[in-house]
C-alpha positions in Angstrom: 0.0 0.0 0.1 2.9 2.4 0.5 3.9 2.5 -3.1 0.3 2.9 -3.8 -0.3 5.4 -1.6 2.5 7.5 -3.0 0.8 7.0 -6.5 -2.5 7.9 -5.2 -1.2 11.2 -3.6 0.6 12.1 -7.0 -2.6 11.5 -8.8 -4.5 13.6 -6.6 -2.1 16.6 -6.9 -2.1 15.9 -10.6 -5.8 16.3 -11.0 -5.7 19.4 -8.8 -3.3 21.1 -11.0 -5.1 20.1 -14.1 -8.6 21.5 -12.5 -6.8 24.7 -12.1 -5.6 25.1 -15.5 -9.1 24.1 -16.5 -10.6 27.2 -14.5 -11.7 25.0 -11.2 -10.4 25.2 -7.8 -7.4 23.8 -6.4 -8.9 20.5 -5.3 -8.9 16.9 -6.0 -10.1 13.6 -4.5 -9.8 10.0 -5.2 -11.9 7.2 -3.9 -10.0 3.8 -3.6 -11.1 0.4 -2.8 -8.5 -2.5 -2.8 -5.8 -0.5 -4.0 -7.9 0.4 -7.3 -9.2 3.9 -7.9 -12.7 3.8 -8.0 -13.5 7.3 -9.0 -12.1 10.8 -8.8 -13.4 14.3 -8.1 -12.5 17.9 -8.6 -13.7 21.0 -7.3 -15.9 22.6 -9.8 -17.8 25.0 -7.7 -17.6 27.9 -9.9 -17.8 26.2 -13.3 -21.2 24.7 -12.2 -22.3 27.5 -9.9 -22.8 24.7 -7.2 -21.4 25.4 -3.8 -21.6 21.6 -3.0 -19.5 20.7 -6.2 -16.3 19.9 -3.9 -13.8 17.3 -5.1 -14.6 14.9 -2.1 -18.4 15.3 -2.8 -18.0 14.8 -6.6 -16.0 11.7 -5.9 -18.1 10.2 -3.5 -21.2 10.5 -5.8 -19.3 8.9 -8.5 -18.1 6.1 -6.3 -21.5 5.4 -5.0 -23.0 5.4 -8.7 -20.4 3.2 -9.8 -20.5 0.6 -6.9 -24.4 0.9 -6.8 -24.3 1.6 -2.9 -24.4 4.5 -0.5 -22.2 2.6 1.7 -18.5 2.9 0.9 -17.2 1.7 4.0 -14.6 -0.7 2.2 -13.2 2.7 0.4 -10.3 5.1 1.3 -10.5 8.8 0.3 -7.3 10.8 -1.1 -7.8 14.4 -0.8 -5.5 17.3 -1.8 -6.9 19.2 1.2 -8.3 18.4 4.8 -11.9 18.0 4.0 -14.1 21.1 4.9 -16.9 20.3 7.4 -19.3 19.8 4.7 -17.0 17.0 2.8 -16.4 15.6 6.4 -20.1 15.1 6.8 -20.4 13.4 3.4 -17.4 11.0 4.3 -18.9 10.1 7.6 -22.3 9.4 6.0 -20.4 7.3 3.3 -19.1 5.2 6.0 -15.4 6.0 4.6 -13.1 5.1 7.3 -9.9 6.5 6.2 -8.9 9.9 4.9 -5.3 10.8 3.5 -5.1 14.5 3.1 -2.4 16.8 1.8 -3.0 20.5 2.7 -4.4 21.6 6.0 -7.5 23.6 6.2 -5.3 26.4 7.9 -2.9 26.2 4.8 -6.0 26.6 2.6 -7.1 29.4 4.6 -3.9 31.4 3.5 -5.3 31.2 0.0 -8.9 32.8 1.1 -10.8 29.5 1.7 -13.3 29.4 4.5 -12.6 26.0 5.9 -10.9 27.1 9.1 -13.5 29.9 9.7 -16.4 27.1 9.5 -14.3 24.7 11.7 -13.9 27.5 14.3 -17.6 28.5 14.2 -18.8 24.6 14.7 -16.3 24.5 17.4 -17.2 27.5 19.4 -20.8 27.1 18.5 -20.7 30.7 17.4 -22.6 30.4 14.0 -22.8 33.5 11.6 -25.7 32.0 9.9 -29.1 32.6 11.7 -30.9 29.6 12.4 -34.4 29.6 14.0 -36.7 26.4 15.2 -40.0 26.7 13.8 -42.7 24.8 15.7 -45.4 22.7 13.8 -47.6 19.9 15.0 -46.9 17.9 12.0 -42.7 18.1 12.2 -42.7 14.6 12.6 -44.7 13.0 10.3 -42.3 12.2 7.4 -40.2 10.5 10.1 -43.2 8.6 11.4 -44.0 7.5 7.8 -40.6 6.6 7.1 -40.3 4.7 10.3 -43.4 2.6 9.5 -42.2 1.4 6.1 -41.5 -2.4 6.3 -38.6 -2.2 3.7 -36.8 0.9 4.6 -33.0 0.8 4.5 -31.5 2.3 7.6 -28.7 4.7 7.1 
């Protein structure tokens, strides 16, 4: 795996550089299973006008589609940068147990990326986005309906 790990890291750097040259962000990610690349993702947030189009998210979407499962527990992700909170959450929900990353969120912050700011807000529970809980007597109806389904798949 050590030799392969270095190959995957080089590949992540290469796709990140290629993405920048094509007008995208400086981020790339690979999903690997059994020492083989299943998928890759690039950051094309500004190219697609999609704030969720991060490299890790794109790689996870492609891997899940290719493997025909939402559960990527047997996969590893290689990322050009420490995952932002959104990507970390997607990695968590995909059940990926190992992440190799290159640049840290602090290093990304030097170039204007918000990852570190978001992590600080979450840690300090000082969120700059206003959130308000709305009460409604029917708020649990979708959950109750889902819970009553015999063939539901827990995730």
